[in-house]
C-alpha positions in Angstrom: -35.6 -1.0 8.8 -33.5 -4.2 8.5 -30.8 -5.0 11.1 -28.1 -4.5 8.5 -29.5 -1.2 7.3 -29.8 0.0 10.9 -26.2 -1.0 11.5 -24.9 0.8 8.5 -26.9 3.9 9.5 -25.5 3.7 13.0 -21.9 3.3 11.7 -22.5 6.2 9.3 -23.2 8.4 12.4 -20.2 6.8 14.0 -18.1 7.9 11.1 -19.3 11.5 11.5 -18.4 11.2 15.1 -14.8 10.3 14.2 -14.2 13.9 13.0 -15.3 15.3 16.4 -13.2 12.6 18.1 -10.1 13.6 16.1 -10.5 17.2 17.1 -10.9 16.1 20.7 -7.7 14.0 20.5 -5.8 16.9 19.0 -6.9 19.2 21.9 -5.9 16.5 24.3 -2.5 16.3 22.7 -2.1 20.1 23.1 -3.0 20.0 26.8 -1.2 16.7 27.4 -4.2 15.6 29.6 -5.0 12.0 29.1 -8.7 11.5 29.9 -8.6 7.7 30.2 -5.1 7.3 31.6 -4.5 4.3 34.0 -2.5 5.6 37.0 -2.4 2.5 39.2 -2.6 -1.2 38.7 -6.2 -2.4 39.1 -8.2 -5.6 38.8 -11.1 -4.8 36.5 -14.4 -6.3 35.3 -14.8 -6.9 31.6 -18.2 -8.1 30.3 -18.5 -10.0 27.0 -21.4 -10.4 24.6 -21.1 -13.1 22.0 -21.1 -12.4 18.2 -22.6 -15.6 16.8 -22.3 -14.6 13.1 -19.6 -12.5 11.4 -21.9 -11.6 8.5 -25.4 -10.9 9.9 -26.9 -10.7 6.4 -25.9 -14.3 5.7 -25.9 -16.2 9.0 -25.1 -19.6 7.3 -21.8 -18.2 6.0 -18.6 -19.0 8.0 -15.9 -18.9 5.3 -14.4 -15.5 4.4 -11.5 -15.7 2.0 -8.8 -17.9 3.6 -10.4 -17.6 7.0 -13.1 -19.5 8.8 -15.0 -17.7 11.5 -14.8 -19.3 15.0 -16.3 -16.8 17.4 -16.3 -13.2 18.6 -17.1 -11.0 21.6 -18.2 -7.4 22.2 -16.2 -6.3 25.2 -17.4 -3.6 27.7 -16.3 -2.5 31.1 -17.4 -0.1 33.8 -13.7 0.7 34.3 -13.1 4.1 32.8 -9.7 3.3 31.4 -10.8 0.3 29.4 -10.7 0.8 25.7 -8.5 2.2 22.9 -6.9 -1.3 22.5 -4.3 -1.1 19.8 -2.1 -4.1 20.2 -2.5 -7.8 21.3 0.0 -10.5 22.1 -0.5 -13.9 23.7 1.7 -14.9 26.6 1.2 -18.7 26.1 0.8 -21.1 23.2 -2.8 -21.9 23.9 -4.3 -18.6 23.0 -5.6 -17.9 26.6 -3.3 -15.6 28.5 -2.9 -12.2 26.7 -1.2 -8.9 26.9 -2.8 -5.9 25.3 -2.2 -2.2 25.3 -4.3 0.9 24.9 -3.2 3.9 22.9 -3.4 5.9 26.2 -0.4 4.3 27.8 -1.9 1.3 29.6 -1.3 -2.5 29.8 -4.2 -5.0 30.0 -3.6 -8.6 30.9 -6.0 -11.4 31.4 -7.2 -14.8 30.2 -9.7 -15.6 27.4 -12.3 -18.2 28.6 -13.4 -20.8 26.0 -16.3 -23.2 25.7 -14.9 -25.7 23.2 -13.3 -23.6 20.5 -15.5 -20.6 21.1 -14.5 -17.6 23.2 -17.1 -16.8 25.9 -15.5 -14.3 28.2 -12.4 -12.7 29.8 -11.2 -13.6 33.3 -8.6 -12.1 35.6 -8.3 -8.9 33.7 -5.9 -6.3 35.2 -5.0 -2.8 34.0 -1.7 -1.1 34.7 0.1 2.0 33.6 3.0 1.7 31.2 6.1 2.9 33.1 9.1 4.9 31.9 12.7 4.4 33.1 12.0 6.4 36.3 9.1 4.2 37.2 6.5 6.9 36.4 3.5 6.5 33.9 4.6 7.5 30.5 1.5 9.6 30.1 3.1 12.2 32.4 5.4 13.1 29.6 3.9 15.1 26.7 2.9 13.1 23.6 4.2 9.8 25.1 0.8 8.3 25.5 0.0 7.1 21.9 1.1 3.5 22.4 0.1 1.8 19.2 2.3 -1.3 18.6 3.4 -4.3 20.5 5.9 -7.1 20.0 7.4 -9.9 22.2 10.8 -11.5 22.3 10.7 -14.0 25.2 10.5 -11.8 28.4 11.2 -8.7 26.4 8.3 -6.6 25.2 8.6 -3.8 22.7 6.1 -0.9 22.4 6.0 1.7 19.6 4.8 5.2 20.4 3.2 6.8 17.4 3.3 10.5 18.2 7.0 10.6 19.1 8.0 7.7 16.9 10.1 6.0 19.5 10.3 2.4 20.6 10.5 1.3 24.3 11.7 -2.1 25.6 10.4 -3.7 28.8 11.8 -6.8 30.5 8.8 -8.5 31.9 11.1 -10.8 33.9 11.5 -7.8 36.1 7.9 -7.3 37.4 5.7 -8.0 34.4 3.5 -4.9 33.7 5.4 -3.1 36.5 8.6 -3.3 34.5 10.3 0.0 33.6 10.8 0.8 29.9 13.9 2.0 28.2 14.0 3.8 24.8 16.0 1.8 22.2 18.1 3.3 19.4 16.2 3.5 16.1 17.2 4.8 12.6 16.8 8.6 12.2 14.2 8.0 9.5 11.8 6.5 12.1 11.5 9.8 14.0 10.8 11.6 10.7 7.6 9.6 10.2 4.3 11.5 10.2 3.2 12.4 13.8 -0.1 10.6 13.8 0.6 8.1 11.0 3.9 6.7 12.3 4.9 3.5 14.1 1.8 1.3 14.0 3.0 -2.4 14.0 6.0 -4.2 15.5 7.0 -7.8 14.9 10.0 -9.6 16.5 11.6 -12.4 14.5 12.6 -15.1 17.0 16.1 -16.4 17.3 17.7 -19.5 18.9 19.0 -22.9 18.2 15.5 -24.2 17.2 14.7 -21.2 14.9 16.0 -20.9 11.4 13.8 -18.0 10.1 15.3 -15.3 7.9 16.0 -12.1 9.8 16.2 -14.0 13.1 16.8 -11.5 15.9 15.3 -8.6 14.0 12.6 -6.2 15.2 10.4 -5.2 12.2 8.7 -1.9 12.5 5.9 -0.8 10.2 4.5 2.7 9.7 0.8 3.3 9.4 1.1 5.7 6.5 4.7 6.8 6.3 5.2 6.9 2.5 8.4 6.6 0.4 8.9 8.5 -2.8 6.8 6.1 -4.8 3.9 6.3 -2.3 4.5 2.9 -0.7 4.5 2.2 3.1 7.8 2.6 4.9 9.1 -0.1 7.3 12.3 -0.8 9.1 14.6 -3.7 10.1 16.0 -2.9 13.5 18.9 -5.0 14.8 19.4 -8.5 13.5 21.7 -9.6 10.6 20.7 -6.9 8.1 19.2 -3.7 9.5 17.8 -1.2 7.1 14.7 0.2 5.5 12.2 -1.4 3.1 8.7 -0.7 1.7 5.4 -2.5 1.6 3.4 -1.9 -1.6 0.4 0.3 -0.8 -2.8 -0.4 -2.8 -6.4 0.9 -2.6 -5.4 3.4 0.0 -5.1 0.9 2.8 -2.9 1.7 5.8 -1.1 -0.8 8.1 -2.6 -1.3 11.6 -0.8 -4.4 12.9 1.2 -7.5 11.8 1.9 -11.0 13.1 4.6 -13.6 12.1 3.3 -17.2 11.7 5.4 -20.2 12.5 5.4 -21.0 8.8 7.5 -17.8 8.1 4.7 -15.8 6.6 4.1 -12.3 7.8 0.5 -11.3 8.0 -0.3 -7.6 7.7 -3.6 -6.3 9.0 -4.7 -3.2 7.1 -7.6 -0.8 7.2 -9.0 2.2 5.4 -11.8 4.6 5.9 -13.8 6.8 3.6 -17.0 8.8 4.0 -18.6 6.8 1.2 -17.7 3.2 2.1 -17.0 3.5 5.9 -14.4 1.1 7.4 -12.7 -1.7 5.4 -10.1 -4.1 6.7 -8.0 -6.8 5.0 -5.1 -9.2 5.7 -2.2 -9.7 3.3 0.4 -12.5 3.6 4.1 -11.5 2.8 6.8 -14.1 2.8 9.4 -13.2 5.4 12.2 -14.3 3.0 11.2 -11.5 0.6 12.0 -8.8 3.2 15.4 -7.2 2.9 16.9 -3.7 3.0 15.8 -1.7 0.0 13.1 -4.3 -1.0 9.6 -3.5 -2.1 7.4 -6.3 -0.8 3.8 -7.3 -1.6 1.6 -10.2 -0.8 -1.7 -12.0 -1.6 -4.9 -10.9 0.1 -6.2 -13.6 2.5 -9.2 -11.8 3.9 -11.3 -8.7 3.6 -14.4 -7.3 5.3 -16.5 -4.1 5.4 -19.4 -2.7 7.4 -21.6 -5.6 6.2 -19.5 -7.7 8.7 -19.0 -7.5 12.4 -15.9 -5.2 12.3 -14.9 -2.0 13.8 -11.5 -0.2 14.0 -9.4 -3.4 14.0 -6.0 -2.5 15.2 -4.4 -5.6 16.7 -3.7 -9.2 15.5 -2.0 -12.2 16.9 -1.9 -15.9 16.2 -1.6 -19.2 18.0 -1.8 -22.9 17.1 -4.6 -24.8 18.7 -4.4 -28.3 20.2 -5.8 -29.6 17.0 -3.0 -28.0 15.0 -5.1 -25.2 13.5 -3.6 -21.7 13.1 -6.0 -19.3 14.9 -5.9 -15.6 14.3 -7.3 -13.2 16.9 -8.1 -9.6 16.2 -9.0 -6.8 18.5 -10.5 -3.3 17.8 -9.8 0.2 19.1 -13.0 1.9 20.1 -11.3 5.3 20.5 -13.2 5.5 23.8 -16.2 6.5 21.8 -19.8 5.6 22.5 -20.2 5.2 18.7 -17.6 2.4 18.4 -17.1 -1.0 20.0 -14.2 -3.1 21.4 -14.4 -6.4 19.4 -12.4 -9.6 19.9 -12.7 -11.8 16.9 -11.2 -15.3 16.1 -10.7 -17.1 12.8 -9.1 -20.3 11.6 -6.6 -19.9 8.8 -7.7 -22.6 6.4 -5.4 -22.0 3.4 
């Protein structure tokens, strides 16, 4: 059997396992017991295995749509709480120091180690529980563990909780990952989103004297599969100059899993879909920020797509940085759902168009 056929067979079994996993997560929600919860800050070991080729069936290929493959890693750890990574944001401009979160209420910080322009490992990784206003892990409160989305505004970090469809804000100037979170006001329609298809992506539009972007000072919140009357994906403008609700055109049954704002003013949306026939598919669309306004229906060109013929998994996080050479680098991370049938992948591409 070829390597690619073997991989497709394996991922077919993995797909079957997702059904069992979903039932397990439902039972977990009913009992409010978080199996992989992080209860105390801890330095952890994370091992990395390189992914030399994004498309194993054509190892000479490096160009995929508007993206050029740079490098990738398969991440594993003996630490029980490592996994379920659903959001990623860099804490510096070099694409090294990162902040990630798991969907079971945990922060992960660390540094990506490079050899030239290729990722080779993670250093100084630390896990810590996400804390509520009382300084207790949010996992102690029923349904408040499904932390799926992440955005930064300077020292402020925003986290979206999918099951309760609430947004918390943390001031990292007050202790970093030890900071206490506060729930911020959101439109009533946010809390009416589907319980397990709600807040999935957050982007903050920066403001300041050197920033002239439309919607400066706005937190943009995207639902995974909250649909409007026309079947398009619901999103919200929170705060800023023109708060309100808008929609993202939904096509080919893709759902939103994350988003990132580029310095150019383009908003990139990472999307995925799953079917029993084709498995997992992902794509990236580019939406001009200037097209977003209350009541708008926005759409954008596809920059990239991939399926199980490529080295992908359940890709749930995306961020961007500009390299020393001036290249825009996109970094994606996957949520393994704490399943032995899935992987935690860290992938990097150069945006070439």
